[in-house]
N, C-alpha and C positions, 0 to 999 in steps of 0.2 A: 284279357288281362290289360288293365290300364297302364300306361307307361309310368315308370317310377323315375323322377328326376334324380340324377346322381350328381353330387358336387364334384368340383375338380379334384379335390383330395378325399375321395369317398373312403369311408371306413369299411372294414371287412363285414360289418352287418348290413351297410348299404349294398355292398357287392353281392352279399347272400340273398338279399330281398330281390335281386334280379331273378332268382330261381322262382318258378310257379309255386304258389302256396301249397298245393297238393304234394309236390316233391318235398318241401321242407317239413311237411307233417309226417313223412314216412318214418316209421321205427325200423331201423335196419334188421335184416334177417340175422339171427344169432346162431352160428355154426356151433357143433360140438367142441368142447375144449380139447385142444391137441395135448398129447402126452408130453410134449417138450415143454409147454407152458406149466403144467401141473408139476412137472419135475423141478423147474425153476421156483415155483411158488412154494412148494413144500419141501424142498431139498431131498426129494426121493429119486432114486436111481431109475432113469427112464425105462429101461428094459424090465423093471419089475411092475410097471403100471399096467393095469388091465383097462383098455378102452372099450366100452360097450355103449357108446353114445351116438354113433353116427350110421348105424344100420349097414356097416360094411361086411365083406365076406371074410370070415376069419381064416379061410383056406388059402387067401392071397390069390394067385393067378395060376392058370393051367399051364402045363409044359409046352404045348403048342404056341400059346400066346407068348410066353417067355422067349421061345426060339425066333418067333417072328419079330419081337422087339429087338432083340440082339442083331438080327440080320438087317433091320432097318436103320440102325445107328449111323451108318456111313453116309446117309443122305441128309443129314440134319441141316446142312448148309443151303438146301434147296426149299423153296415154299412147298407147302402141302398141295395136293390136287384140291383146288377150291370147290370142285363139284363132287368130290368123294366118289369117284366112279367105282372103284373096286369094292368098297364097303356097300355102296348102293345095289351093286350087282349081286353081291352075297345075300343081301337083305331080300332082294327081288326074288332070288331063286328060293330062299328059304319060305317066304311067305307067300309067294304067288302074286305079288302086286307089281305093276309096272314101275319102272324106275322113276317116272315122272310123278309118281304118287309119294315119293319119299323126300324127306327133309332132315338133314343132319344138323346136330347141335352140340355145343360144348357142355355136355350133360343134358338130361331131359329138362332140367330148369331152364337152359337156354331155349329149347323147344317151346316151352310154355310162354316164355317172354315173347317169342316170335308170333304166337297166336295173338297175344295182347297187342303187340305192335302193329299187326295187320289188321285188327278188327275193332280195337277199342280207342276211345278218345273221349274228349269232352262231350257231354250230351248223351253218352251210351252208358250201359250198365252190364255188369257180369254177375252171375248167380253162382254161389258155392255154398258148401255145407259148414256149419260150426264144427270144430274140431278137425278141420281138414288142412291140407298142406298150406304152410304160410305163404308160399309163392303166389298162390291165387289172388289173395287181397293185395299183396304188394305189387304184382304186375298190373293189377287193375288200377290201383292208386296212382302209380307211376305215370300212367297215361291220362290222368285226369278223368277217368270214368268212375261211376258209382258202383260201389260193391253192395250186393244184396246177400247177406249171410242168413241162411235158413237153419233154424234150430235143429239140432241132431235128434235122432231117434235111436235110443239104445247105442249111443256113442258113434252111430253111423249115419249114412245118408238117408233122409226121408225123401225119397224120390217123388212121391205124389206131392208133397208139400213144396219141393223144388220146381216142379212143373207149374204149380199154381203161382209160384213167386216170379216167373218169367213175365216181364212187362214189354210194353210196346218198344222201348229203347234197349232191351236186352240183346246183346250181340254175341255173348259167349256164356256157356255153362261149363263149369269145371266138376268133374266126378273123379274121385281116386279110388281105384279098386284093385287090390286091397288099399284101405285108407291109411295114410300116415298122419298122425302118430297113433291112432287107436287100434290099427290092424283089423278093422271090421271089413266084412265082405258083403257086397250087394249081389243078389242073385242076377245072372246074366239075362234071364227072361224079363225081369223088372227093368233092367237097364235098356233092353230092346223096346220095351213098352214106352219107356221114357222118350227114347229117340223118335218113336213115332209121334209122340204127342206134342213135340216142339220142333217141327220141321223148319221153322223160320229163323233159327240161330245156330251158331256153331256149338256142338257138343264135344268138349275134350274129355276123352276117356284116359286117364293117367294110369298106366299099368306098370309102373316102376317095379312093382313086387310080383309080377305076373308069373315068373318062373317059380316062385315059392308056393303057388296055389297047388293043392292036391290035384292029381290028374283028372279026377271025376268032376272037379269044379270048373275046369278050364274050358274056354270057348275060343275058337279061332276068330277073333275079332277082326283080324286082317281081311277076312271075306266080307265083313260088314261095310267096309269102306266103299265098295262098289254099289252096295245096296242103299246106303245113306249117305248122299252127298254132303250132309252137314257134320259128319263125324270126322274127328281128328283123334287118332290113337297115338299116344306117346309111350315110349319105353326107354330103357337105359341099360347100358353096360355097366353101371356102377355097382349094382347089387350082386345077382347071382353069378355074374361073369367076373366079378373081382377087379373092375377097372375104374375104381372111384377116383384114384389119383390121376387118371388120364382124361377124364370127363368126356364121355361120349354118350349122346342120346340120339334118338330119331323119332320122326313122326310118320304116320301112314295117313293119307288123306286123299281126297278127290284131286285130281291133277291141278284144277283151277285154284283150289285152296292152297295146295302146295306151292303153286306159282307165286301166290301173294306172299306166303311166308318166306320164300326164297328171295323176293324182292327186298325184304327188309333185313335179310340175314347178311352178317359180315362175310366177306368172300373166303376168308381162311379161318373160320370159327372153329374147326377141329383140326388139331395139329396132325402132322404126318405119322408120328409115333402112335397116336391114338387111333387114327384110321386103320393102320396096319394091325394093330393089337386087336381092335374090334372085330375086323374080318376073320382073323385067326381064331379068336374066342368063340365066334359064331358056329365054327365047325367042331368046337371041342365040347360036344354034348355030353360026353362021359364025366367030364369035369362039372357040368352044371347039374347033371343028375345026381352026382355024389354030394354036391353043395346042398341040393334040395333035401336028400336023405339025412345028412348030418344036422341040417337046420331043423327038421321035424324032431329029431332025437333030442336036440339041445332045447327046443321049445318045451318039449315034455319035462325035461329036467328042471327048467325054471318054473313051470307051472306046479310041479309037485313040491319044489322048494317054497314057493309062495304059499301054497295051501298048508305046508308043515308049520309055516310062521303065522297061520291065521289071516293071511292077507288076500284081499279080492283082486282079480285081474280081469282085463277084458280079453276074451278069446281072440287069439290073433291068427290071421292067414298070411303074415308076412315073416320077415326074419328078425322080429323084434316083438316085445310084449310090453304092455303098459300096465303097471301094478299101482294099486292104491295104497300107499304108505302112511297117509295122515299128513304130518308136517313134512311135506316133500322137500321144501327148500332146506330145512335143517337136516334131514336125512341125506340129501345130496351132499352137503358140506361134510358131513361124517364120513361118508363114503370117499370122498376125495382125500381126506386125511389118511385113509387106509388104501390109498393108491388105486382106487376104482372109479372109473369115470362113467356115469350114465347120463340120461337126459332129462332135466326137469322140463315139464310141459305146462306150466302156469300160463305162458303166453297162448296156449291153446285153450284157455279157460278150463284147465284140468289141475288145479292148484294142489290137489292131494295125490297127485300121481307122478310117477317116474316112468320114462320109457327105457327099456333095456334092450340093447341089441343082443341077438343070440351069438355067443362066441363059441370057442372050443370047450369041451367038457371041463378042462382044467380052469378056463376063464369063468365059465358059468359056476363052478364050484367056488372059485375066489370070491365072486360077487355074493353068492348066497351066504357064505361065511361072514363076509364084511357087512351084508345087510342085517344079519341076526344080530351082530355086535352093535350095529349102529342103532337098531330099534331098542336094544337094552340100555344104551348109554344114557 
C-alpha cells in the first residue's frame, strides 16, 4: 500500500484513509437484536419478548455449570490461565486428542479468526460456500485475502464445486456442518473425500451445531485430526451447552497448525469464568442430551406450524430453521411489533427467508401465532 501523506491538521477522513482499503470496505457483522433494544424501541416489557434470533439454548445452563461458575467468582481479581490447562485437559480426555492439538477461543468465531490470522494475507485466497457463515468472508477480507464464494447446491455446500474452486493461492477452505443459516448437512463421507482431494490447503470444519445432529449422522471427526494434517475442527460451547454469553470455543488440529494459531492468539482470550464453566459443562452430558431431545421436538413444532401456514422451509439439522415467508423484511418488522425477534437473512442472499431459533414450546407457539397474524396483516 502506497504511503498517504497526512497534513499537519488531518481530518478524520484523512486519518481513516490510513486504514487498508480492504478493511474500510468491510460491512460489519450484524448480530441478532437484543431484547433490551426492542423493549426500548417498541415500549414493550422486556420479559414479554420472545427472542428466537441467535440460535441460543432456551434451556439456559446446566446445574453443574451453574455451581462451577458460582464457585469461581471469588477469583475474579486474578488473570485467567492463559493456556487454559483444565479445559484443554477435559477436552483431551473427552475426544482423545493430545493437549497440543487444542486451541481455545473467545467463542468459535475467535478460533475461525485465528485460522485466518495464521494463514491468510494479501496474495492468498479462501474458499467458502454461498449461504454460509458470515465470519468466513469477513475474516478473509480483514486479512487482505481474496474470497472465493462457491454457489450453493440445495442451500448447502457443493463440495465437488468447492474442490474445483481451490486455486494455487488458496490457503483455507471453510465448511460449516451443519451450515448456518440454512441448517443443511453434508454427508461425512463426502467431506472426507473432499479432504483427500485438497491436501495442499487448510480445511476448517466448523461444527458449531454438532451436538444437534441425530446420533446416526455423527462422526468422531476428532479422530480425523491425526489422519488429515490439513484439518482444523472447530466447535463451541455457545449452542447446546448454553454458554453463549461467556463465549468459549475451541479447535482441534495438528500440533504444528495449533502452534501457529496459538502464536497469533491473545494470551487471555478466554476469561476465567468461561474456562471453568466450559470444563464443567463438558461433563454435564445429561443436560446436552436433554437439550438435543427438546430441540428435535421444537424443530418438529415449527416445521408443522410452517406447513400449516403453507410455507416452505429448509430442512434443518441445527437448533434453528430457515423459513421462506416472501417479503421477509416486512414480516420481520411485523413480528417485532408483536414482541418476537427472529433473524432476517437477506445478507446471506436469502431475501425471502427468516431464520428462527428453536425455543421452548411456549416460545415456539408465540412465534407461530405472531407469524400467522403477520402474514395476514
